[in-house]
C-alpha positions as CSV (number, residue, x, y, z in Angstrom):
1,X,-14.1,-12.2,13.6
2,X,-16.2,-9.7,12.9
3,X,-18.5,-9.6,9.6
4,X,-20.4,-6.2,8.4
5,X,-22.5,-6.9,5.7
6,X,-25.1,-4.9,3.7
7,X,-26.5,-1.4,3.0
8,X,-27.0,0.8,6.0
9,X,-24.4,-1.5,8.3
10,X,-22.6,0.9,9.8
11,X,-21.2,0.3,13.2
12,X,-18.2,1.5,15.6
13,X,-15.9,-1.1,16.0
14,X,-13.0,0.2,18.4
15,X,-10.7,-1.2,21.0
16,X,-11.1,-4.5,20.1
17,X,-8.4,-7.6,20.1
18,X,-9.1,-9.9,17.7
19,X,-6.6,-12.6,17.0
20,X,-5.5,-16.5,16.2
21,X,-8.3,-17.2,13.8
22,X,-8.4,-18.6,9.9
23,X,-10.5,-15.9,8.5
24,X,-10.4,-12.0,7.8
25,X,-10.4,-10.4,11.6
26,X,-12.5,-7.3,10.2
27,X,-14.7,-7.9,6.9
28,X,-17.0,-4.8,5.3
29,X,-18.9,-6.4,2.5
30,X,-21.8,-5.8,0.3
31,X,-21.6,-1.7,0.5
32,X,-21.5,-2.0,4.3
33,X,-19.8,1.2,5.8
34,X,-19.1,1.8,9.2
35,X,-15.7,3.2,11.8
36,X,-12.9,0.7,12.6
37,X,-10.2,2.5,15.1
38,X,-7.6,1.7,17.6
39,X,-8.1,-2.7,17.1
40,X,-5.4,-4.8,17.7
41,X,-5.6,-7.8,14.9
42,X,-3.2,-10.2,14.7
43,X,-2.6,-13.9,13.8
44,X,-5.8,-13.9,11.4
45,X,-5.5,-14.7,7.6
46,X,-5.9,-11.4,6.7
47,X,-6.4,-8.4,9.4
48,X,-9.1,-6.1,7.7
49,X,-11.1,-6.9,4.6
50,X,-12.7,-4.0,2.6
51,X,-14.9,-5.9,-0.1
52,X,-17.4,-4.2,-2.0
53,X,-17.4,-1.8,0.6
54,X,-18.7,2.1,0.2
55,X,-17.2,4.2,2.6
56,X,-15.9,2.5,5.8
57,X,-13.3,4.6,8.0
58,X,-10.2,2.1,9.3
59,X,-8.1,4.3,11.9
60,X,-5.2,3.7,14.0
61,X,-5.3,-0.3,14.1
62,X,-2.5,-2.4,15.0
63,X,-2.5,-5.1,12.1
64,X,0.7,-7.8,12.7
65,X,1.4,-11.4,11.8
66,X,-1.6,-12.1,9.2
67,X,-1.2,-15.2,7.1
68,X,-1.6,-13.2,3.8
69,X,-2.5,-9.7,3.9
70,X,-2.6,-6.9,7.0
71,X,-5.2,-4.7,5.2
72,X,-6.9,-6.1,1.7
73,X,-9.3,-3.4,0.2
74,X,-10.9,-5.2,-3.0
75,X,-14.0,-5.6,-5.3
76,X,-14.4,-1.9,-6.2
77,X,-13.9,-1.2,-2.6
78,X,-13.6,2.3,-1.3
79,X,-13.2,3.7,1.9
80,X,-10.6,5.7,4.1
81,X,-7.5,3.7,5.4
82,X,-5.9,6.2,8.1
83,X,-3.0,5.9,10.3
84,X,-2.7,2.5,10.6
85,X,0.0,0.1,11.6
86,X,0.7,-3.2,9.5
87,X,3.5,-5.0,9.9
88,X,5.0,-8.7,9.7
89,X,2.4,-10.0,7.3
90,X,3.3,-11.4,4.0
91,X,1.6,-8.3,2.1
92,X,1.1,-5.6,4.2
93,X,-1.7,-3.8,2.6
94,X,-2.9,-4.7,-0.9
95,X,-5.7,-2.7,-3.0
96,X,-6.9,-4.9,-6.4
97,X,-10.2,-5.4,-8.6
98,X,-10.7,-1.6,-9.4
99,X,-11.1,-0.6,-6.1
100,X,-10.1,3.2,-5.2
101,X,-9.6,3.9,-1.4
102,X,-7.9,6.7,0.2
103,X,-4.7,6.0,2.3
104,X,-3.0,8.6,4.6
105,X,-0.5,8.0,7.5
106,X,0.0,4.3,7.4
107,X,3.0,2.8,8.7
108,X,3.8,-0.3,6.7
109,X,7.0,-2.1,7.7
110,X,9.0,-5.4,8.3
111,X,6.3,-7.3,5.6
112,X,7.9,-10.3,4.2
113,X,6.6,-10.3,0.4
114,X,5.8,-6.6,-0.1
115,X,4.7,-3.5,1.8
116,X,1.9,-1.6,-0.4
117,X,0.3,-3.2,-3.4
118,X,-1.8,-1.9,-6.1
119,X,-3.1,-4.4,-9.0
120,X,-5.6,-4.7,-11.1
121,X,-7.3,-1.6,-12.6
122,X,-7.0,-0.7,-9.0
123,X,-6.6,3.8,-8.3
124,X,-7.1,5.4,-5.5
125,X,-4.9,8.2,-3.3
126,X,-1.8,7.4,-1.3
127,X,-0.6,10.6,1.0
128,X,2.1,10.4,3.5
129,X,2.2,7.1,4.0
130,X,5.7,5.2,5.4
131,X,6.7,1.8,3.6
132,X,10.1,0.8,5.5
133,X,12.1,-1.8,5.9
134,X,9.9,-4.0,4.0
135,X,11.9,-7.5,3.1
136,X,10.6,-7.5,-0.4
137,X,9.6,-4.7,-2.3
138,X,8.3,-1.2,-0.5
139,X,5.3,-0.7,-3.2
140,X,4.4,-2.7,-6.1
141,X,2.0,-1.1,-8.9
142,X,0.9,-3.8,-11.5
143,X,-1.4,-4.6,-13.9
144,X,-3.2,-1.7,-15.2
145,X,-3.5,0.0,-11.9
146,X,-3.4,3.5,-11.6
147,X,-2.8,5.5,-8.3
148,X,-2.2,8.9,-7.2
149,X,0.9,8.8,-4.4
150,X,2.1,12.3,-2.8
151,X,4.3,12.7,-0.2
152,X,5.2,9.3,0.8
153,X,8.5,7.7,2.5
154,X,9.7,4.5,0.9
155,X,13.1,3.6,2.9
156,X,15.0,0.8,3.6
157,X,13.2,-1.9,1.7
158,X,15.3,-5.0,0.5
159,X,14.1,-4.8,-2.9
160,X,12.9,-1.9,-5.1
161,X,11.3,1.1,-3.3
162,X,8.6,1.1,-5.9
163,X,8.1,-1.2,-8.5
164,X,5.8,-0.6,-11.6
165,X,4.7,-3.3,-13.9
166,X,2.5,-2.9,-16.8
167,X,0.9,-0.2,-14.8
168,X,0.2,3.7,-15.2
169,X,-0.1,6.3,-12.0
170,X,1.5,9.2,-10.5
171,X,4.3,9.5,-8.0
172,X,4.5,13.4,-6.5
173,X,6.7,14.7,-4.1
174,X,7.9,11.5,-2.1
175,X,11.2,10.4,-0.6
176,X,13.0,7.6,-1.5
177,X,16.2,6.2,0.6
178,X,18.3,3.4,0.8
179,X,16.2,0.8,-0.8
180,X,18.4,-1.8,-3.2
181,X,16.8,0.2,-6.2
182,X,14.6,3.2,-5.8
183,X,12.5,2.6,-8.5
184,X,12.1,0.1,-11.1
185,X,9.7,1.0,-14.4
186,X,9.0,-2.4,-16.4
187,X,6.3,-2.1,-19.3
188,X,4.6,1.0,-18.1
189,X,3.9,4.7,-18.3
190,X,3.8,6.6,-14.9
191,X,4.5,10.3,-14.3
192,X,7.1,11.0,-11.4
193,X,7.2,14.2,-10.5
194,X,9.3,16.3,-8.0
195,X,10.5,13.8,-5.8
196,X,14.2,13.2,-3.9
197,X,15.9,10.0,-4.5
198,X,19.1,9.2,-2.3
199,X,21.5,7.2,-0.8
200,X,20.7,4.0,-3.1
201,X,22.9,0.8,-2.2
202,X,23.7,-0.7,-5.3
203,X,23.7,0.9,-8.8
204,X,21.2,3.7,-10.3
205,X,18.5,5.1,-8.3
206,X,15.8,4.7,-11.1
207,X,15.5,1.7,-13.7
208,X,13.4,2.1,-17.0
209,X,13.3,-0.7,-18.9
210,X,11.0,-3.4,-21.1
211,X,9.1,-0.9,-23.4
212,X,8.4,1.8,-20.7
213,X,7.5,5.4,-21.4
214,X,6.3,8.0,-18.9
215,X,7.2,11.5,-17.9
216,X,10.0,12.1,-15.6
217,X,10.4,15.8,-14.5
218,X,11.7,18.0,-11.4
219,X,13.0,15.0,-9.5
220,X,16.0,14.9,-7.2
221,X,18.6,12.3,-7.3
222,X,21.5,12.6,-4.7
223,X,24.1,10.0,-3.3
224,X,23.2,7.1,-5.7
225,X,26.1,5.1,-6.5
226,X,25.9,5.2,-10.4
227,X,22.5,7.3,-11.0
């Protein structure tokens, strides 16, 4: 594995194959940054971990078959996660513990528990990502998280397309299609604006329950069975 640690550590790490280890493939920690591009990382505990990192750029890596997460952003980390392919992990991308990254153009598919998980006061911006055909939920937003999603595609997930639980956040101009239920809101207060919901397999496209509030405006809901 590769460990990048401390202020002013900012390497260029590109084109490597990292595999079959018990630790993280690449770890960026303690305010390190740098560029991490076009690496192939598989069969590690976590593919790429950004922990208390300042501004790393993680671009066009292929991460698969992790024991836990494909990409982990934690402990107040920031950074840009762009155009990565993350698949066949229990959890595709996890953003937690008040981290605020920028994610754009990532393809997150065929993970066994969840595609993208944002939790524990995490925020960040999520733009033009694709969460496809995950075995569980496509996206989960939990436990005081407050992210901003725009122009994402969430399709063909076996669970909820997106699930809010005790969280906030905004979802705008995104497409939800052919998920078991497209959007499920529980104990949460999100803003859901100008999205398209279509082809829900069973029941309503949007379910709002358990003391949830929020604003739902200018969405298009079509081809759903009961909603």
